[in-house]
C-alpha positions in Angstrom: -40.3 11.1 -16.8 -36.8 12.5 -17.2 -34.5 10.7 -19.9 -31.1 9.6 -19.2 -29.7 12.8 -20.7 -31.6 15.0 -18.4 -30.7 13.1 -15.3 -26.8 13.6 -16.4 -27.4 17.2 -17.1 -29.1 17.8 -13.7 -26.2 16.0 -12.0 -23.5 17.9 -13.8 -25.3 21.2 -13.1 -25.4 20.5 -9.1 -21.6 19.3 -9.2 -20.7 22.3 -11.4 -22.2 24.8 -9.1 -20.3 23.2 -6.2 -17.0 23.2 -8.3 -17.3 26.8 -9.6 -18.2 28.2 -6.3 -15.8 26.5 -3.9 -13.3 24.1 -5.7 -11.7 25.3 -8.9 -12.9 28.7 -9.0 -14.6 31.0 -6.2 -12.7 30.0 -2.9 -10.5 27.7 -5.1 -10.1 25.2 -2.4 -8.3 22.8 -4.8 -5.5 25.1 -4.5 -5.7 26.5 -1.1 -6.0 23.3 0.9 -2.8 21.7 -0.3 -0.8 24.9 0.0 -1.9 25.1 3.9 -1.1 21.2 4.1 2.5 21.9 2.8 2.6 24.6 5.4 1.8 22.5 8.4 4.2 19.7 7.0 7.1 22.3 7.1 5.9 23.2 10.4 6.1 19.5 11.5 9.6 19.4 10.0 10.7 22.4 11.6 9.6 21.3 15.0 10.9 17.7 14.9 12.3 16.1 17.9 11.8 19.1 20.2 8.7 20.8 20.9 8.4 24.5 22.2 8.1 25.1 26.2 4.5 26.5 25.6 3.5 23.1 24.1 5.4 20.9 26.6 4.1 22.7 29.7 0.3 23.1 28.6 -0.7 20.7 25.9 1.5 17.8 25.5 0.5 16.1 29.0 -3.0 16.1 27.8 -2.7 14.9 24.1 0.3 12.8 24.9 2.1 13.7 21.5 4.6 16.4 20.3 4.0 19.5 18.3 5.5 18.0 15.1 2.7 15.1 15.3 0.1 17.6 16.1 0.8 19.5 12.8 1.2 16.3 10.7 -2.3 15.3 11.8 -3.6 18.8 11.1 -1.9 18.5 7.6 -3.6 15.0 7.3 -7.0 16.7 7.8 -6.4 19.2 5.4 -5.2 16.7 2.8 -8.5 14.5 3.3 -10.4 17.8 2.4 -8.0 18.3 -0.7 -8.6 14.6 -1.8 -12.2 15.2 -1.4 -12.3 18.2 -3.4 -10.3 16.6 -6.2 -12.7 13.7 -6.2 -15.6 16.0 -6.7 -13.9 17.9 -9.4 -13.0 14.7 -11.3 -16.5 13.5 -10.7 -18.0 16.7 -12.3 -15.5 16.3 -15.4 -16.6 12.7 -15.7 -20.4 13.9 -15.7 -19.3 16.5 -18.4 -17.9 13.8 -20.5 -21.1 11.5 -20.2 -23.1 14.5 -21.3 -20.8 15.3 -24.2 -21.0 11.8 -25.3 -24.8 11.6 -25.0 -25.4 14.9 -26.8 -22.9 13.3 -29.6 -25.1 10.3 -29.8 -28.3 12.2 -29.8 -27.1 14.4 -32.7 -26.2 11.2 -34.5 -29.7 9.8 -34.2 -31.4 13.1 -35.3 -28.9 12.7 -38.7 -26.5 15.5 -37.4 -23.3 13.4 -37.2 -20.9 15.5 -35.1 -18.0 12.9 -35.0 -17.2 13.9 -38.7 -17.0 17.6 -38.0 -13.7 19.1 -37.8 -12.6 19.9 -34.1 -14.4 16.8 -32.6 -11.3 14.8 -31.9 -9.6 17.7 -30.2 -12.6 18.4 -27.9 -13.0 14.7 -27.2 -9.2 14.4 -26.7 -9.1 17.4 -24.3 -11.9 16.0 -22.0 -10.1 12.6 -22.1 -6.7 14.1 -21.1 -8.3 16.3 -18.5 -9.8 13.2 -16.8 -6.4 11.3 -16.8 -4.7 14.4 -15.2 -7.5 14.7 -12.4 -7.0 10.7 -12.0 -3.2 11.1 -11.5 -3.6 14.1 -9.3 -6.0 12.4 -7.1 -3.9 9.3 -6.8 -0.9 11.6 -5.9 -3.2 13.2 -3.2 -4.1 9.8 -1.8 -0.5 8.5 -1.5 0.5 11.9 0.1 -2.2 11.5 2.6 -1.4 7.8 3.4 2.4 8.7 3.9 1.5 11.6 6.2 -0.9 9.3 8.4 2.0 6.9 8.8 4.6 9.7 9.7 2.1 10.7 12.3 2.3 7.3 14.1 6.0 7.3 13.9 8.6 9.1 16.0 8.6 12.7 14.7 12.6 12.6 15.2 13.1 9.3 13.4 14.9 9.4 9.7 11.9 7.3 8.3 9.4 10.0 9.6 11.5 12.9 7.8 11.9 11.1 4.8 8.1 10.4 4.8 7.3 14.4 5.4 9.5 14.8 2.3 7.8 12.3 0.3 4.4 13.4 1.2 5.0 17.2 0.5 6.6 16.4 -2.6 3.6 14.4 -3.9 1.4 17.4 -2.8 3.7 19.7 -4.7 3.2 17.4 -7.9 -0.6 17.2 -7.4 -0.8 21.0 -7.6 1.4 21.1 -10.8 -0.7 18.2 -12.2 -3.9 20.3 -11.4 -2.7 23.6 -12.7 -1.9 21.9 -16.2 -5.5 21.4 -16.9 -6.8 25.0 -16.1 -5.7 26.6 -19.4 -9.1 25.3 -21.1 -11.9 25.1 -18.9 -15.2 23.4 -20.1 -18.7 22.2 -19.0 -21.7 21.1 -20.6 -24.2 23.0 -18.2 -24.3 26.2 -20.5 -24.5 26.0 -24.3 -21.2 28.0 -24.4 -19.5 25.8 -22.1 -17.2 24.2 -24.7 -16.2 27.5 -26.4 -13.2 28.4 -24.1 -12.0 24.9 -24.4 -12.3 24.5 -28.4 -9.3 25.5 -30.7 -10.4 25.9 -34.3 -7.9 23.5 -36.1 -8.4 25.5 -39.5 -10.4 28.5 -40.8 -11.4 29.6 -44.3 -8.8 31.5 -46.2 -11.7 33.7 -47.8 -14.6 34.7 -45.9 -17.7 34.1 -48.3 -20.5 35.0 -45.7 -18.1 37.1 -43.2 -20.0 37.1 -40.0 -21.4 33.5 -40.4 -18.0 32.1 -41.5 -16.2 33.9 -38.6 -18.6 32.7 -35.8 -18.9 29.3 -37.2 -15.1 29.1 -36.8 -15.6 29.8 -33.1 -18.1 27.0 -32.5 -17.4 23.8 -30.9 -18.9 20.8 -33.1 -22.0 20.3 -30.8 -22.8 23.9 -31.1 -22.0 24.2 -34.9 -24.5 21.2 -35.5 -27.2 23.1 -33.5 -26.4 26.3 -35.4 -27.3 24.5 -38.8 -30.9 23.6 -37.3 -31.0 27.4 -36.2 -30.2 28.6 -39.7 -33.0 26.6 -41.1 -35.3 28.0 -38.7 -34.0 31.4 -39.5 -34.5 31.1 -43.3 -38.3 29.7 -42.7 -38.9 33.2 -41.0 -37.2 35.3 -43.8 -39.4 37.5 -45.9 -39.9 36.3 -49.4 -38.5 39.5 -51.2 -35.2 39.3 -49.1 -32.1 37.5 -50.2 -31.4 34.8 -47.6 -27.7 35.2 -47.5 -28.1 39.1 -47.0 -30.9 38.5 -44.2 -28.3 36.2 -42.5 -25.5 38.6 -42.5 -27.5 41.6 -41.4 -29.0 39.7 -38.6 -25.5 38.7 -37.4 -24.5 42.2 -37.7 -27.4 43.5 -35.7 -26.4 41.1 -32.9 -22.8 42.2 -33.2 -24.0 45.9 -32.6 -26.3 45.0 -30.1 -23.6 43.3 -28.1 -21.4 46.5 -28.4 -24.1 48.7 -27.2 -24.5 50.4 -30.6 -28.4 49.6 -30.9 -31.2 49.5 -28.5 -33.8 46.9 -28.3 -36.4 48.8 -30.3 -34.0 49.6 -33.0 -32.8 46.1 -33.3 -36.6 44.8 -33.5 -37.2 47.6 -36.3 -34.2 46.4 -38.4 -35.1 42.8 -38.0 -38.6 43.4 -39.3 -37.0 44.4 -42.6 -35.7 40.6 -43.0 -38.0 38.6 -41.0 -41.8 38.5 -40.5 -43.3 39.5 -37.3 -43.6 36.2 -35.9 -40.1 35.4 -36.9 -38.7 38.4 -35.1 -40.1 37.0 -31.8 -39.1 33.3 -32.6 -35.5 34.3 -33.5 -35.0 36.8 -30.6 -36.4 34.4 -28.2 -34.6 31.4 -29.3 -34.2 28.5 -26.7 -30.5 28.1 -27.8 -29.1 31.0 -29.6 -30.5 33.7 -27.3 -29.0 36.9 -26.4 -26.7 35.3 -23.7 -25.1 32.9 -26.4 -24.6 35.6 -28.7 -22.9 37.6 -26.2 -20.5 34.6 -25.4 -19.8 34.2 -29.3 -18.9 37.8 -30.0 -16.9 38.1 -26.8 -14.7 35.2 -27.5 -14.5 36.1 -31.2 -13.5 39.8 -30.6 -11.0 38.6 -28.1 -9.5 36.0 -30.4 -9.5 38.0 -33.6 -9.5 41.9 -32.7 -8.1 42.8 -36.1 -11.2 41.7 -37.9 -13.6 43.6 -35.9 -11.3 46.6 -36.0 -11.4 46.3 -39.7 -15.1 46.1 -39.8 -15.5 49.1 -37.4 -13.2 51.2 -39.6 -15.4 50.5 -42.7 -18.3 51.6 -40.7 -16.6 54.9 -39.5 -15.7 55.9 -43.0 -19.1 55.0 -44.4 -20.7 56.8 -41.7 -18.9 60.2 -42.3 -18.9 59.8 -46.1 -15.1 59.4 -46.6 -13.7 59.5 -50.0 -12.4 56.3 -51.6 -8.4 56.1 -51.9 -8.8 54.3 -55.5 -11.2 54.9 -57.9 -13.4 51.8 -58.1 -11.8 49.6 -55.4 -12.2 49.6 -51.7 -9.1 48.1 -50.0 -8.0 47.9 -46.0 -6.1 45.5 -44.0 -5.5 45.1 -40.3 -3.5 42.8 -38.0 -3.5 42.6 -34.3 -1.0 44.9 -32.2 -0.1 41.9 -30.0 0.7 38.7 -31.4 0.9 35.7 -29.1 0.7 32.1 -30.7 -0.2 33.2 -34.1 -0.9 36.5 -36.3 -4.3 36.8 -38.0 -4.1 39.1 -41.1 -7.3 40.3 -42.6 -7.6 42.1 -45.9 -11.0 43.6 -47.4 -11.4 44.2 -51.0 -14.3 45.3 -52.9 -14.8 46.1 -56.6 -17.0 49.2 -56.9 -16.8 49.3 -60.8 -18.9 47.6 -63.4 -16.0 45.4 -64.7 -14.3 42.2 -63.5 -11.0 43.1 -61.9 -7.9 41.0 -60.7 -5.5 42.1 -58.0 -2.5 40.5 -56.3 -1.9 40.5 -52.7 1.9 40.3 -51.5 2.7 39.8 -47.7 6.2 40.0 -46.8 7.8 39.4 -43.3 11.2 38.1 -42.2 9.6 37.8 -38.7 6.7 35.3 -39.6 6.3 32.1 -41.7 5.6 32.2 -44.3 8.0 35.0 -45.1 6.5 35.7 -48.5 3.0 35.3 -49.6 1.3 36.1 -52.9 -2.3 35.6 -53.7 -4.4 36.5 -56.7 -8.1 37.4 -56.3 -10.8 37.8 -59.0 -13.0 40.3 -58.1 -16.4 40.3 -59.5 -18.1 43.8 -60.0 -20.3 45.0 -57.2 -24.0 44.3 -57.7 -24.8 47.6 -56.4 -23.1 50.8 -55.3 -23.2 50.2 -51.3 -20.4 53.0 -50.8 -21.6 56.5 -50.4 -19.5 59.7 -50.5 -22.1 61.3 -48.4 -23.0 60.7 -44.5 -25.0 57.6 -43.9 -27.5 57.3 -41.0 -26.9 54.5 -38.5 -30.5 53.3 -38.8 -33.5 54.2 -41.2 -36.3 52.5 -43.1 -34.7 50.3 -45.9 -31.1 49.4 -46.6 -29.5 53.0 -47.0 -28.4 53.0 -43.4 -25.0 51.7 -41.9 -26.4 48.3 -41.3 -27.9 47.7 -44.8 -25.0 49.1 -46.6 -22.5 47.5 -44.4 -24.3 44.1 -45.0 -24.1 44.6 -48.7 -20.4 45.6 -48.6 -19.5 42.6 -46.8 -21.7 40.3 -49.0 -20.5 41.7 -52.3 -16.8 42.2 -51.0 -14.1 39.9 -50.4 -12.2 39.3 -47.0 -9.1 37.5 -46.9 -8.1 35.7 -43.6 -4.3 34.6 -43.5 -2.5 33.2 -40.6 1.3 34.1 -39.9 3.2 32.0 -37.5 5.8 34.1 -35.5 9.5 33.3 -35.6 10.6 35.2 -32.5 9.4 37.5 -29.7 9.7 41.2 -29.6 9.1 43.9 -32.2 8.1 42.6 -35.9 6.7 44.1 -39.0 4.5 42.9 -42.0 4.7 44.6 -45.4 1.4 44.4 -47.4 1.3 45.3 -51.0 -1.7 45.4 -53.3 -0.6 45.3 -57.1 -2.5 44.7 -60.3 -1.6 41.7 -62.5 1.2 43.7 -64.2 3.0 44.2 -61.1 2.2 48.0 -60.6 1.5 49.0 -57.0 -1.9 50.2 -56.0 -1.4 50.6 -52.2 1.1 49.4 -49.7 0.9 49.5 -45.9 3.7 48.6 -43.1 2.4 47.0 -40.1 4.4 47.0 -36.8 3.2 44.4 -34.1 4.7 43.0 -30.8 5.0 39.2 -30.6 5.0 37.8 -26.9 3.9 34.8 -25.1 0.4 34.6 -23.5 0.9 35.7 -20.1 -1.7 33.8 -18.1 -1.1 30.3 -20.0 2.8 31.0 -19.8 2.3 31.6 -15.9 0.1 28.4 -15.4 2.2 26.3 -17.7 5.6 27.6 -15.8 4.0 27.1 -12.4 2.8 23.7 -13.4 6.3 22.6 -14.7 7.9 24.2 -11.6 5.9 22.5 -9.0 6.1 19.1 -11.0 10.0 19.6 -11.1 10.5 20.4 -7.4 8.0 17.6 -6.4 9.9 15.1 -8.5 13.3 16.0 -7.1 11.9 15.8 -3.5 10.3 12.4 -4.1 13.3 10.9 -5.7 15.4 12.3 -3.2 13.2 10.8 -0.4 13.1 7.5 -2.5 16.9 7.4 -2.7 17.6 8.3 1.0 15.4 5.4 2.2 17.2 3.0 -0.2 20.5 4.0 1.0 19.4 3.6 4.5 18.1 0.0 3.8 21.3 -0.9 2.1 23.6 0.4 4.8 21.5 -1.4 7.5 21.8 -4.6 5.4 
């Protein structure tokens, strides 16, 4: 017998299929239908009072109403479809909220409290705000339809009818703007990655202890993060006894990253995984019910889109290691990267690795007049590397043991230090960031100047601007129609 959660999931899956294919994606009827209804309302206004001759001679004697009324009735029919689409979309979002809260309750019963995790309130608030926006848009559609029906039964040339057309068109325009305001962050509970695009990490670690693990955990929504903890427990139960658990985890996540990029085929991935997992564990992890290849692809796709500088830094280290590039500084590896195009914030990643046998302290200084904070100074205590992972000779991509790219990179990232700092832009346009690495005496070890371009995120900017414009135009039209009607009533009195 199906549980209540299974019934909710099944219902959401059905409505999500309709929603994604016809309403908000695919055909996008929720935008097309109100657009056509506006077109017919404008046509009704254009032919007010006097119909064209072809209508008067051929159709009006049969239907007994003018062209303006016919166009208004067509608009009403389209508006009924628009309201039905909005209702189905809102119902799908309501089901998503029910599934989300049922999953949270189930996690709490399994002693995995989600409500205490950072980011839960933002996800729950986003779903609630989206529901409120859909309710508002739906009621605007209802009122626009009711007014259009009333206009259809009035004289098309009357002042009340013309003001009704203006009010109905204004409400439709505002409903479009209200709907557009919810499209920046889409979400669902049908797929495991359905909340990833809606989740905005409220904070991130300033220093990545376990690089890939910390990076991916930051991208996960609270529900997925709680499931990830169970996955790690299962993963460690399959780890070979002679392999360090943290090293095994980082190597596995690096394998998933390289597989996502297409750098490794399935056979090579399996061979590399047998070095850290038991034979039974390789099958269990690769065929996992939740964290399957599709979910890993979604995680890496979102992570690489959000933080390209991090992955460029990793890939540059891999390339230098593969060709046996000489170290720039004796006993110390250092690299830095920042995304070329900055939108809401800049993510600066710095990599340090002490290759010597002695503990070492370095000072990282970041200066930029175009970002906040303008001056940043951080001291890092670098422990000596447990093993000389760096090689001045070419390193193969894959081989038996840890002397290949994957093994050495996993060791470099585990023993090294990656700093992650967020810089907030002060203005748009060209900007620069100066990065200096010094010893504790203030002597410069290496300095780099990074030039970037700051600009708003275009798609979100376009949606927000369109939403605000539609709301403003609709609001002006609605206010005008109300004022015209009030003036007419007062003058008649």
